[in-house]
C-alpha positions as CSV (number, residue, x, y, z in Angstrom):
1,M,25.7,-43.3,122.1
2,T,26.9,-43.8,118.4
3,P,30.7,-43.8,118.3
4,E,32.3,-41.3,116.2
5,R,33.6,-42.5,112.7
6,S,37.1,-41.2,111.9
7,A,37.6,-39.2,108.8
8,A,39.7,-42.1,107.4
9,V,36.7,-44.4,107.0
10,L,34.6,-42.1,105.3
11,P,34.4,-42.4,101.5
12,S,36.2,-40.0,99.6
13,V,33.7,-38.2,97.4
14,P,35.2,-35.5,94.9
15,K,33.7,-32.0,95.7
16,R,31.0,-31.1,93.2
17,K,32.4,-28.1,91.2
18,K,29.6,-25.4,91.4
19,A,28.0,-24.6,88.0
20,V,27.4,-21.1,87.3
21,M,25.1,-20.2,84.5
22,C,24.9,-17.3,82.5
23,L,21.6,-15.5,81.9
24,M,21.7,-16.9,78.3
25,E,21.9,-20.3,79.7
26,K,19.1,-19.6,82.0
27,I,16.9,-18.6,79.4
28,R,17.4,-21.9,77.5
29,V,16.4,-23.7,80.8
30,L,13.3,-21.7,81.1
31,D,12.4,-22.5,77.3
32,K,13.0,-26.2,78.2
33,L,10.5,-25.8,80.8
34,R,8.0,-24.1,78.8
35,S,8.3,-26.9,76.3
36,G,7.0,-29.5,79.0
37,M,10.2,-30.9,80.1
38,S,10.3,-31.6,83.9
39,C,12.7,-29.7,86.4
40,S,14.4,-33.1,87.0
41,A,14.9,-33.7,83.2
42,V,16.1,-30.3,82.8
43,G,18.3,-30.6,85.8
44,R,20.2,-33.6,84.1
45,E,20.5,-32.3,80.5
46,F,22.1,-29.2,82.2
47,N,24.1,-31.2,84.7
48,V,22.8,-29.2,87.9
49,N,20.6,-30.0,90.9
50,E,17.0,-29.9,90.4
51,S,16.7,-27.1,93.1
52,T,18.8,-25.1,91.0
53,I,16.2,-25.5,88.1
54,R,13.4,-24.8,90.4
55,Y,14.9,-21.6,91.7
56,I,15.5,-20.4,88.1
57,K,12.0,-21.1,87.3
58,K,10.8,-19.2,90.3
59,K,12.9,-16.0,88.8
60,E,11.7,-16.6,85.3
61,K,10.0,-13.0,85.3
62,E,13.3,-11.2,86.6
63,I,15.6,-13.3,84.5
64,R,13.7,-12.6,81.2
65,R,13.5,-8.9,82.1
66,S,17.2,-8.6,82.7
67,V,18.0,-10.3,79.4
68,R,15.4,-8.2,77.2
69,E,17.0,-5.0,78.7
70,A,20.7,-5.9,78.6
71,A,22.5,-6.3,75.4
72,P,23.4,-10.0,74.1
73,E,27.1,-9.5,75.0
74,S,26.3,-8.9,78.6
75,A,23.8,-11.8,78.9
76,K,26.4,-14.2,77.8
77,V,28.7,-13.6,80.7
78,T,26.5,-12.2,83.3
79,S,25.0,-14.9,85.8
80,I,22.9,-12.7,88.2
81,V,19.9,-10.5,87.7
82,R,20.9,-6.8,87.8
83,E,18.9,-3.8,88.4
84,E,16.7,-2.7,85.5
85,A,18.2,0.8,85.4
86,M,21.6,-0.5,85.4
87,E,20.9,-2.7,82.4
88,K,19.4,-0.1,80.3
89,M,22.3,2.5,81.2
90,E,25.0,0.1,80.3
91,K,23.3,-1.0,77.2
92,R,22.9,2.5,76.1
93,L,26.5,3.3,77.0
94,N,27.8,0.4,74.9
95,L,25.9,1.8,71.9
96,W,27.4,5.4,72.7
97,I,31.0,3.9,72.7
98,H,30.6,2.1,69.4
99,E,28.8,5.2,67.7
100,M,31.8,7.5,69.2
101,T,34.4,5.1,68.0
102,T,33.2,3.4,64.8
103,D,33.8,6.6,62.4
104,K,36.8,8.0,64.5
105,K,38.5,4.6,64.4
106,G,39.8,5.3,67.9
107,V,39.5,4.7,71.4
108,V,37.4,6.9,74.0
109,D,39.0,8.1,77.3
110,S,38.0,6.1,80.5
111,I,37.0,9.6,82.4
112,V,34.8,10.5,79.5
113,V,32.9,7.1,79.6
114,R,32.3,7.4,83.3
115,L,30.9,10.8,83.2
116,K,28.7,9.7,80.0
117,A,27.6,6.7,82.3
118,K,26.4,9.0,85.1
119,E,24.6,11.0,82.5
120,I,22.9,8.1,81.0
121,Y,21.9,6.7,84.3
122,G,20.2,9.9,85.3
123,H,18.5,10.0,82.0
124,V,17.1,6.4,82.2
125,T,16.0,6.7,86.1
126,Q,14.4,10.1,85.5
127,G,11.1,10.4,87.3
128,Q,11.7,7.2,89.5
129,K,11.6,7.2,93.0
130,N,14.0,5.5,95.6
131,V,16.8,5.6,92.9
132,K,20.1,4.0,94.2
133,P,23.2,6.2,93.9
134,F,25.5,5.5,91.0
135,S,29.1,6.9,91.1
136,A,30.6,5.1,88.0
137,S,33.7,4.0,90.0
138,A,36.8,2.6,88.2
139,G,35.9,-0.8,89.5
140,W,32.4,-0.7,87.9
141,L,34.2,0.4,84.6
142,A,36.5,-2.6,84.7
143,R,33.5,-4.9,85.2
144,F,31.5,-3.1,82.5
145,K,34.3,-3.5,80.1
146,R,34.6,-7.4,81.1
147,R,30.9,-7.9,80.6
148,Y,30.5,-6.2,77.0
149,G,34.1,-7.1,75.9
150,V,34.8,-3.3,75.1
151,S,38.4,-2.9,74.2
152,N,38.4,0.7,72.8
153,V,38.0,2.2,76.3
154,K,41.4,3.0,77.6
155,L,43.1,5.3,80.0
156,A,44.7,8.3,78.8
157,G,48.4,7.7,77.6
158,E,47.8,4.0,77.7
159,A,50.1,2.6,75.2
160,S,48.7,0.8,72.1
161,S,51.3,-1.9,71.5
162,A,48.6,-4.4,71.8
163,D,46.8,-3.0,69.0
164,Q,49.9,-3.3,66.9
165,E,50.5,-6.9,67.9
166,A,46.9,-7.8,67.2
167,A,47.2,-6.1,63.7
168,E,50.3,-8.3,63.0
169,E,48.5,-11.5,64.1
170,F,45.6,-10.7,61.9
171,K,47.9,-9.9,58.9
172,K,49.7,-13.4,59.4
173,Y,46.1,-15.1,59.7
174,L,44.7,-13.4,56.5
175,L,47.9,-14.4,54.4
176,S,47.5,-18.1,55.5
177,V,43.6,-17.9,54.5
178,I,44.6,-16.3,51.2
179,Q,47.2,-19.0,50.4
180,E,45.1,-22.0,51.9
181,K,42.1,-21.2,49.8
182,G,43.6,-19.8,46.7
183,Y,42.0,-16.6,46.6
184,V,43.2,-14.0,43.9
185,E,43.2,-10.1,44.0
186,E,40.1,-10.0,42.1
187,Q,38.3,-12.2,44.9
188,V,39.3,-10.4,48.0
189,F,37.2,-7.4,49.1
190,N,37.2,-4.8,52.0
191,A,34.2,-2.8,53.0
192,D,34.0,0.1,55.4
193,E,31.4,2.8,56.4
194,T,32.3,6.6,56.8
195,G,30.2,9.5,57.7
196,L,29.6,12.4,55.2
197,F,28.8,15.9,56.2
198,Y,27.9,16.9,52.7
199,K,27.6,20.6,53.2
200,D,30.8,20.8,55.3
201,V,32.7,23.8,53.6
202,G,35.1,24.4,56.7
203,K,34.3,25.7,60.2
204,R,36.3,28.9,59.7
205,T,34.2,30.2,56.7
206,Y,31.5,32.6,57.2
207,I,29.0,29.9,55.8
208,T,29.4,27.8,59.0
209,Q,29.6,30.8,61.2
210,M,26.3,32.3,60.0
211,A,24.7,28.8,60.1
212,S,25.7,28.2,63.6
213,K,24.1,31.5,65.0
214,A,20.8,31.1,62.8
215,P,17.8,30.4,65.4
216,G,17.1,26.8,65.8
217,F,19.5,25.7,63.3
218,K,22.2,23.0,64.0
219,S,25.2,23.3,61.9
220,F,25.7,20.5,59.3
221,Q,22.9,18.2,60.4
222,D,22.9,17.4,56.8
223,Y,24.5,14.2,57.3
224,A,24.7,10.8,55.5
225,T,26.5,7.4,56.2
226,L,28.4,5.8,53.2
227,L,29.6,2.1,52.8
228,L,32.4,1.8,50.2
229,C,33.7,-1.4,49.2
230,A,36.3,-2.5,46.6
231,N,38.6,-5.4,46.0
232,A,42.4,-5.7,46.2
233,K,42.9,-5.5,42.4
234,G,41.5,-2.1,42.3
235,D,39.5,-2.9,39.3
236,F,36.5,-3.3,40.7
237,K,34.4,-0.8,43.0
238,C,30.8,-1.6,44.4
239,K,28.3,1.1,43.9
240,P,28.5,3.1,47.4
241,L,25.7,2.4,49.8
242,M,24.2,5.7,50.9
243,V,22.0,6.1,54.0
244,Y,20.1,9.2,54.4
245,R,17.8,10.5,57.5
246,A,14.4,10.5,55.4
247,P,12.5,8.2,53.2
248,S,12.3,10.5,50.5
249,S,13.1,14.1,49.3
250,Q,11.6,16.4,47.3
251,A,14.6,16.6,45.0
252,L,14.3,12.9,44.4
253,K,10.6,13.0,43.3
254,G,10.2,11.0,40.1
255,K,13.6,9.4,40.3
256,S,14.0,5.7,40.2
257,V,16.3,4.5,43.3
258,N,17.3,1.6,41.3
259,H,19.0,3.8,38.7
260,M,21.4,6.0,40.8
261,P,25.1,6.1,41.2
262,V,24.4,4.8,44.8
263,H,22.2,2.2,46.7
264,W,19.7,4.5,48.3
265,R,18.5,3.6,51.7
266,W,17.0,5.7,54.6
267,N,17.0,5.4,58.4
268,K,15.8,8.6,60.7
269,K,19.1,8.7,62.2
270,A,21.1,7.9,59.2
271,W,22.4,4.7,61.0
272,M,23.8,2.1,58.6
273,T,21.4,-0.7,57.4
274,S,22.5,-4.3,57.2
275,D,20.8,-5.7,54.0
276,W,23.8,-4.2,51.8
277,F,25.3,-7.8,51.9
278,H,22.6,-9.6,50.4
279,S,21.0,-7.0,48.0
280,C,23.8,-5.2,46.9
281,F,27.2,-6.7,47.3
282,I,26.6,-10.3,46.5
283,P,24.7,-9.6,43.1
284,E,27.4,-7.0,42.0
285,V,30.3,-9.0,42.9
286,E,28.9,-12.4,41.3
287,Y,28.3,-10.3,38.1
288,Y,32.0,-9.0,38.1
289,L,33.5,-12.4,38.6
290,Q,31.5,-14.0,36.0
291,G,32.7,-11.4,33.6
292,R,36.4,-12.0,34.4
293,N,35.7,-16.0,34.2
294,L,36.6,-16.5,38.0
295,A,35.1,-18.7,40.5
296,F,32.3,-17.1,42.5
297,K,34.1,-17.3,45.8
298,I,34.9,-14.1,47.9
299,L,36.9,-13.2,51.0
300,L,35.3,-10.1,52.6
301,I,37.4,-8.2,55.3
302,L,35.4,-5.9,57.6
303,D,36.1,-4.1,60.7
304,N,34.5,-5.2,64.1
305,A,31.7,-2.6,63.9
306,P,28.2,-3.9,65.0
307,V,26.8,-2.3,61.9
308,H,28.1,-5.2,60.0
309,C,25.9,-7.7,61.8
310,C,29.1,-9.8,62.6
311,E,27.3,-13.0,63.8
312,E,24.7,-13.1,60.8
313,L,27.6,-12.6,58.1
314,K,29.6,-15.5,59.3
315,N,27.9,-18.2,57.4
316,A,25.6,-16.0,55.4
317,H,26.5,-17.4,52.1
318,P,28.3,-20.5,50.9
319,N,30.7,-18.7,48.6
320,V,31.5,-15.8,51.0
321,E,34.0,-16.1,53.8
322,V,33.8,-13.1,56.2
323,L,36.8,-12.0,58.4
324,F,36.5,-9.4,61.0
325,M,39.5,-7.3,62.0
326,P,40.5,-6.7,65.8
327,P,39.3,-3.4,67.3
328,N,41.4,-0.5,67.0
329,T,43.4,-1.9,64.1
330,T,41.7,-0.4,61.0
331,S,43.8,2.5,61.0
332,L,46.9,0.2,60.9
333,I,45.6,-2.4,58.2
334,Q,42.2,-1.7,56.9
335,P,42.8,-0.8,53.2
336,L,40.1,1.7,53.0
337,D,41.7,3.7,55.8
338,Q,45.0,3.9,54.4
339,G,44.0,6.6,52.0
340,I,40.8,5.3,49.9
341,I,38.3,7.0,51.9
342,K,40.2,10.3,52.5
343,A,40.8,10.4,48.8
344,F,37.1,9.9,48.1
345,K,36.2,12.6,50.4
346,A,39.0,14.9,48.7
347,H,37.4,14.4,45.3
348,Y,33.9,15.1,46.8
349,T,34.9,18.3,48.6
350,R,36.6,19.4,45.4
351,E,33.5,18.5,43.5
352,L,31.2,20.7,46.0
353,Y,33.9,23.6,45.9
354,S,34.1,23.5,42.0
355,K,30.1,23.5,41.5
356,A,29.8,26.5,44.0
357,F,32.6,28.5,41.8
358,E,30.7,27.6,38.6
359,A,27.3,28.8,40.1
360,L,29.0,32.3,41.5
361,K,30.6,32.6,38.0
362,A,27.5,32.0,36.1
363,N,25.7,34.6,38.1
364,K,27.2,37.5,39.9
365,E,24.2,38.2,42.0
366,T,24.5,34.5,43.5
367,T,26.2,34.4,47.0
368,M,28.0,31.4,48.5
369,M,25.2,31.3,50.9
370,D,22.7,31.1,48.3
371,Y,24.5,28.1,46.6
372,W,25.0,26.5,50.1
373,K,21.4,26.6,50.8
374,S,20.5,25.3,47.3
375,V,22.4,22.0,47.5
376,T,20.0,19.2,47.4
377,I,20.4,15.4,48.3
378,R,20.2,15.0,44.5
379,N,23.2,17.3,44.0
380,V,25.0,15.3,46.8
381,I,24.4,11.7,45.1
382,D,25.9,13.2,42.0
383,Y,28.8,14.4,43.7
384,V,29.3,11.1,45.5
385,G,29.1,9.2,42.4
386,T,31.7,11.4,40.4
387,A,34.0,11.3,43.5
388,W,33.9,7.6,43.7
389,D,34.4,7.2,39.8
390,N,37.6,9.2,40.1
391,I,39.3,6.9,42.5
392,K,41.7,5.2,40.6
393,Q,42.6,1.6,40.4
394,A,46.2,2.1,41.4
395,T,45.1,4.1,44.5
396,I,43.2,1.0,45.7
397,N,45.5,-1.3,44.9
398,N,48.4,0.4,46.7
399,C,46.4,1.1,49.9
400,W,46.5,-2.8,50.3
401,K,50.2,-2.3,51.2
402,N,49.9,-2.8,55.0
403,V,47.7,-5.9,55.2
404,W,48.6,-7.8,51.7
405,P,51.9,-6.6,50.4
406,D,52.1,-9.3,47.7
407,C,49.0,-8.0,45.9
408,V,50.5,-4.6,45.3
409,E,51.8,-4.1,41.8
410,N,53.7,-1.1,42.5
411,F,55.1,-0.4,46.0
412,E,56.4,3.1,45.1
413,G,52.8,3.8,44.2
414,F,51.7,4.3,47.7
415,E,53.7,7.4,47.8
416,G,51.7,8.5,44.8
417,V,48.3,8.1,46.9
418,T,49.4,10.4,49.6
419,E,50.7,13.0,46.8
420,S,47.4,12.6,45.0
421,I,45.6,13.6,48.2
422,K,47.9,16.6,48.6
423,N,47.3,17.8,45.2
424,S,43.5,17.7,45.9
425,V,43.8,19.5,48.9
426,K,45.8,22.3,47.1
427,N,43.0,22.4,44.4
428,I,40.3,22.7,47.1
429,M,42.2,25.6,48.5
430,H,42.9,27.3,45.1
431,I,39.0,27.1,44.5
432,A,38.2,28.5,47.9
433,W,40.6,31.5,47.3
434,Q,38.7,32.3,44.0
435,I,35.2,32.0,46.0
436,S,36.7,34.7,48.3
437,G,34.9,35.7,51.6
438,E,35.7,35.1,55.2
439,G,37.4,31.7,55.8
440,F,37.7,31.1,52.0
441,D,40.2,33.5,50.8
442,D,42.6,32.7,53.7
443,M,42.0,28.8,53.6
444,R,44.8,26.7,54.8
445,E,45.8,23.2,54.4
446,E,44.8,22.4,58.0
447,D,41.3,23.8,57.2
448,V,40.9,21.3,54.3
449,E,42.4,18.6,56.4
450,E,39.9,19.1,59.2
451,I,37.0,18.9,56.5
452,L,38.4,15.3,55.3
453,A,38.9,14.1,58.8
454,E,36.7,11.4,60.2
455,K,34.1,12.9,62.6
456,A,31.7,11.2,64.9
457,V,28.1,12.2,65.4
458,E,27.3,12.0,69.2
459,P,24.1,10.4,69.5
460,T,21.7,12.0,72.2
461,N,20.1,10.2,75.0
462,E,16.8,10.0,73.0
463,D,18.7,8.6,70.0
464,L,20.3,5.9,72.5
465,D,16.6,4.9,73.6
466,E,15.6,4.4,69.9
467,M,18.7,2.5,69.0
468,A,18.5,0.2,72.1
469,K,14.7,-0.6,71.4
470,Q,15.7,-1.6,67.7
471,G,18.4,-3.7,69.0
472,V,15.7,-5.9,70.8
473,G,13.2,-5.7,67.8
474,V,11.0,-3.0,69.5
475,S,10.5,0.5,67.7
476,D,8.0,3.2,68.3
477,D,8.1,4.3,64.8
478,E,5.0,3.2,62.9
479,D,6.5,3.9,59.5
480,G,9.7,2.0,60.2
481,D,11.6,1.0,57.2
482,E,9.0,-0.3,55.0
483,S,9.9,1.5,52.0
484,Q,13.5,-0.2,51.8
485,P,14.1,-4.0,51.5
486,K,14.7,-6.2,54.3
487,S,17.4,-8.5,54.6
488,P,16.6,-12.2,55.8
489,G,17.5,-13.2,59.3
490,I,20.3,-15.3,59.2
491,V,20.7,-18.4,61.7
492,P,24.5,-19.2,61.5
493,L,25.0,-22.7,60.5
494,T,27.3,-24.1,63.2
495,A,29.4,-27.2,63.6
496,A,27.5,-28.2,66.6
497,K,24.2,-28.3,64.6
498,I,25.8,-30.2,61.6
499,S,27.1,-32.7,64.3
500,E,23.5,-32.9,65.6
501,W,22.5,-33.8,62.0
502,N,25.2,-36.3,61.6
503,S,24.6,-38.0,64.8
504,A,20.7,-38.3,63.9
505,L,21.8,-40.0,60.4
506,E,23.8,-42.4,62.2
507,T,21.1,-43.5,64.5
508,I,18.7,-43.8,61.5
509,F,21.2,-46.3,59.8
510,S,21.8,-48.3,62.7
511,D,18.1,-48.7,63.4
512,M,17.4,-49.5,59.6
513,E,20.1,-52.0,59.4
514,E,18.8,-53.7,62.5
515,C,15.1,-53.8,61.8
516,D,14.9,-54.0,58.0
517,P,15.2,-57.8,56.7
518,M,16.4,-56.9,53.3
519,L,20.0,-55.6,54.1
520,D,20.9,-54.6,50.6
521,R,17.8,-52.1,50.9
522,S,19.1,-50.4,54.0
523,L,22.5,-50.3,52.7
524,K,21.4,-48.7,49.4
525,F,19.6,-45.9,51.4
526,K,22.8,-45.5,53.6
527,R,24.9,-45.1,50.6
528,L,22.6,-42.6,48.8
529,A,22.0,-40.5,52.1
530,S,25.7,-40.4,52.8
531,C,26.2,-39.0,49.3
532,A,23.5,-36.4,49.7
533,F,24.9,-35.5,53.2
534,A,28.5,-35.1,51.6
535,P,28.4,-31.1,51.3
536,Y,27.5,-31.0,54.9
537,A,30.1,-33.4,56.0
538,E,32.8,-31.3,54.2
539,M,31.5,-28.3,55.8
540,L,31.5,-29.8,59.3
541,K,35.3,-30.8,58.6
542,D,36.1,-27.1,57.3
543,L,34.5,-25.8,60.5
544,R,36.5,-28.0,62.9
545,Q,39.7,-27.4,61.1
546,K,38.9,-23.7,61.5
547,A,38.3,-24.2,65.3
548,R,41.6,-25.9,65.5
549,Q,43.6,-23.0,64.1
550,T,45.3,-21.0,66.8
551,G,43.8,-17.4,67.0
552,L,40.9,-18.2,64.8
553,T,37.9,-17.8,67.2
554,Q,39.2,-13.9,67.7
555,F,39.4,-13.0,64.4
556,L,35.7,-14.2,63.5
557,E,34.5,-12.8,66.6
558,P,33.5,-9.0,66.5
559,V,35.4,-8.5,69.9
560,W,39.2,-8.9,69.8
561,G,40.6,-9.7,73.4
562,G,44.1,-9.3,72.3
563,K,45.3,-12.6,73.3
564,L,45.2,-15.8,71.2
565,P,42.9,-18.6,72.7
566,T,43.8,-22.1,73.6
567,P,42.0,-24.4,71.0
568,S,39.0,-25.9,72.4
569,T,38.4,-29.6,73.1
570,S,34.8,-29.6,73.1
571,G,32.5,-32.9,72.8
572,E,31.7,-31.7,69.5
573,S,35.0,-33.2,68.2
574,Q,33.9,-36.7,69.5
575,T,30.7,-36.8,67.4
576,S,31.4,-39.6,64.5
577,E,31.0,-38.5,61.0
578,V,28.8,-39.9,58.6
579,E,30.9,-42.6,56.8
580,L,31.0,-41.7,53.1
581,M,30.9,-44.5,50.7
582,D,33.7,-44.9,47.7
583,V,31.6,-43.1,45.3
584,N,32.6,-41.0,42.6
585,L,31.1,-37.3,43.2
586,P,31.2,-34.5,40.8
587,P,33.2,-31.4,42.3
588,S,30.4,-29.4,44.4
589,S,30.6,-25.6,43.4
590,S,28.9,-24.9,46.8
591,S,31.4,-26.5,49.0
592,A,32.2,-24.3,52.2
593,E,35.3,-22.1,51.1
């Protein structure tokens, strides 16, 4: 009988830490296997057992289905294959939360979210057999928020001190970026979207009351989405982007979409498109800066709404740096939300009412309902252009007070913004009294304020289905968006990718020096290649510097966690950079700002 060995003589082997791979990592494993690599080779590359790789290969169909149905945010943190119905429900619920909070700039109550989750679950499982019950428990909601990084779902009465703290942290970071990069007021921009119910004349008016009772008519379905953008100086306003629900209108027949006071786009649900950055913003701003004899370098501040295609915009243009504000802070620090959008809507509503009064005055037989029905999208475009032109430079500049105080020329002018909006409200009331009729002749300030307030359009379950399909590149629409320009798919240029190129160059240099008998030839190649690589080396240095700055990741990612992360110490920083020779290079205009 073999004597038992004491534990003391056994070699001390450290316990291997269990590697948990998220679904996106498993997809990369499956792609490696499809490329022809063996299970053992893939296991060594990902530092996991070969048996783990074989198990992932066995579950390939389920893994790819789960990633296809889930949103990218969930696939990055989820490690197990979940039920298809749950993935579909959570993806649509996440879209619903974004839609309900983007325009209102607020949060949704957790109880409402749980009820909506049960409703969507019933929708996606309709007609299926043996459906598992789903209770939308508080525990599920906590896990859902963690999977999707949702921060704008809160308990009723939950304090918003974290939002205030996040706003202050972002403000400090923004000022440091402006100072470090030397941006001036003309080069710093803010853009934000807003919904426009362009026939909204007030819910107490008889127009709304009659429209809501009409058979088959939904009140104020005439809705468009606008994207407004201006710089901190206030002397330049980009042409508004207007997204309509139809590709064309009879009222625009024969009109060139390139010669309108707005950039015209269309989408069946009036959702915001993403080509604005490349086809609208860049050309306009570059032309403006050239006219001011200023360098073409831009700092663009956006909120964290998915409409802006956060990942694409990070490195979309070498002369544009994009910063994303933390969630739930736009009402505190975003310039356009400090009065610019409200002032614009006040000017628009006044224009709508003024034209109505002129039409009634010109023809005594015309009624307000006649005018309301006669308003076309062509009129709306005209009113939008007029309203945006009426926003004064001082109004825009003063609304940067909360996020960049140093750029504001007159601090007392901020009070003037509020006063200007109040005057517009009074003007609208005065015109309404002259129009007369139920809801007009007794219009109050709160009625006008309700018109100017941000209102969300709740998408239906069918809308969410279509949005979910668009999110994974699938659409049932045959016509699609062929009538409008497409923005190029942008693959972000990361520090990891540049480091990979850098390492490849070092390998080539070393091999050439060893194999080429003519040393001066290999050294000349190294010198010339290093000079050619200089812009990428500079960009790599800049990206690494950003990665080391406290809190940077939170500002660039579209979801704000509320806490500042600890700087990462990835293996990336250990990669040697290409040694640049001592040569005199002309200053590059395309260096990463």
